[in-house]
C-alpha positions in Angstrom: 46.9 66.7 -56.0 45.0 66.3 -52.7 41.3 66.6 -52.5 39.9 69.1 -50.4 37.2 67.7 -48.0 33.8 69.0 -48.8 30.8 68.7 -46.7 28.3 66.2 -48.0 25.2 67.8 -46.2 24.7 71.3 -45.1 24.2 72.1 -41.5 20.7 71.9 -40.4 19.4 73.7 -37.3 17.1 72.0 -34.7 14.3 74.4 -35.5 14.4 73.3 -39.2 14.5 69.6 -38.1 11.4 70.2 -35.9 9.7 72.0 -38.9 10.5 69.0 -41.3 9.1 66.4 -38.9 5.9 68.4 -38.2 5.2 69.1 -42.0 3.0 66.6 -43.9 4.3 67.4 -47.5 7.0 69.3 -49.1 4.8 72.1 -50.2 3.6 72.6 -46.5 7.2 72.6 -45.4 8.3 75.1 -47.9 5.5 77.7 -47.0 6.2 77.2 -43.2 9.8 77.4 -43.7 9.5 80.9 -45.3 7.1 82.0 -42.7 9.4 80.9 -39.7 12.8 81.9 -41.5 11.8 85.0 -43.5 15.5 86.2 -43.5 17.0 83.0 -44.7 19.5 83.0 -47.5 18.8 79.5 -48.5 17.3 78.8 -51.9 14.8 76.4 -53.1 17.2 73.7 -53.7 18.8 74.1 -50.2 15.2 73.9 -48.6 14.2 70.8 -50.7 17.4 69.1 -49.7 16.4 69.6 -46.1 12.9 68.0 -46.9 14.6 65.1 -48.7 16.6 64.3 -45.7 13.4 63.9 -43.6 13.5 60.2 -43.1 17.1 60.5 -41.8 15.9 63.1 -39.3 13.0 60.9 -38.3 15.1 57.9 -37.7 17.6 60.1 -35.4 14.7 61.8 -33.6 11.4 60.3 -33.7 8.5 63.0 -33.4 6.7 62.4 -30.0 3.0 62.5 -30.5 0.9 64.0 -27.8 -0.6 61.0 -25.8 -4.4 61.2 -25.2 -5.2 61.5 -21.6 -6.7 58.4 -19.9 -9.8 60.2 -19.0 -10.5 61.9 -22.3 -13.9 61.4 -24.0 -12.2 59.5 -26.7 -11.0 56.9 -24.4 -14.3 56.5 -22.7 -16.0 56.3 -26.2 -13.8 53.6 -27.2 -14.1 51.6 -24.0 -17.9 51.8 -24.2 -17.7 50.6 -27.9 -15.5 47.7 -26.8 -17.8 46.7 -24.0 -20.7 46.7 -26.5 -18.8 44.7 -29.0 -17.8 42.1 -26.4 -21.5 42.0 -25.3 -22.8 41.2 -28.8 -20.0 38.6 -29.4 -21.1 36.9 -26.3 -24.7 36.8 -27.4 -23.7 35.6 -30.7 -21.6 32.8 -29.3 -24.5 31.7 -26.9 -26.9 31.6 -29.9 -24.4 29.5 -32.0 -24.0 26.9 -29.2 -27.7 26.7 -28.8 -28.1 26.2 -32.7 -25.5 23.6 -32.6 -27.1 21.7 -29.6 -30.6 21.8 -31.6 -28.8 20.5 -34.8 -27.3 17.6 -33.0 -30.7 16.7 -31.4 -32.3 16.8 -34.9 -29.5 14.5 -36.3 -30.1 12.1 -33.4 -33.9 12.1 -34.0 -33.3 11.5 -37.8 -30.9 8.8 -37.2 -33.4 6.9 -34.8 -36.2 7.4 -37.3 -34.0 5.9 -40.1 -33.4 2.9 -38.0 -37.0 2.3 -37.4 -37.9 2.8 -40.9 -35.2 0.4 -42.0 -36.3 -2.2 -39.5 -33.0 -2.3 -37.4 -33.7 -3.0 -33.8 -32.4 -1.0 -30.9 -30.7 -4.0 -29.5 -28.2 -4.3 -32.4 -24.9 -2.7 -32.0 -25.2 1.1 -32.7 -22.8 2.8 -35.0 -22.0 6.4 -34.4 -24.0 8.6 -36.7 -21.1 10.8 -37.8 -19.1 7.8 -39.1 -19.9 6.8 -42.7 -19.2 3.5 -44.3 -16.0 3.8 -46.4 -15.7 0.1 -47.6 -15.0 0.1 -51.3 -16.9 -2.3 -53.6 -14.7 -5.3 -54.6 -12.8 -4.7 -57.9 -13.9 -6.8 -60.6 -11.1 -8.6 -62.9 -11.6 -8.1 -66.5 -11.5 -11.4 -68.4 -8.9 -11.5 -71.0 -10.1 -11.1 -74.4 -10.1 -14.4 -76.5 -7.8 -14.1 -79.3 -9.4 -15.1 -82.6 -7.3 -16.7 -85.3 -6.5 -14.4 -88.3 -7.9 -15.7 -91.3 -6.1 -14.8 -94.6 -8.6 -14.3 -97.4 -9.6 -16.8 -100.1 
């Protein structure tokens, strides 16, 4: 017996696809569908099947969102906020650089004061302040324990 080919999906009109893509949820779609197509003979199951195919329709025809004009107030507000943010970030960077330079000067003054307090002369070879001595103390060898003779009781 030969199978009769059946249609997997029902035919969906362009207006229905537009309505699906514009709706945010299934309830809104169903209400809008009944308003736009009041004389439809499709039941709730058929309408819900259209909604379930929403991702398929979106892939085939992406919804074109209205683009904001270049001179709209929102674009100007965003541009002003970005300009203000850039100014603030520049100020923060300048203050950070200044703070870093002051910290370097303080460290140099402390290193100089430590050399004076410890009695090192300026003529001796200077070691950079940021390099620490990493020499390890010499490992001490443990002396082997002296074996004592075992005395068996008296």
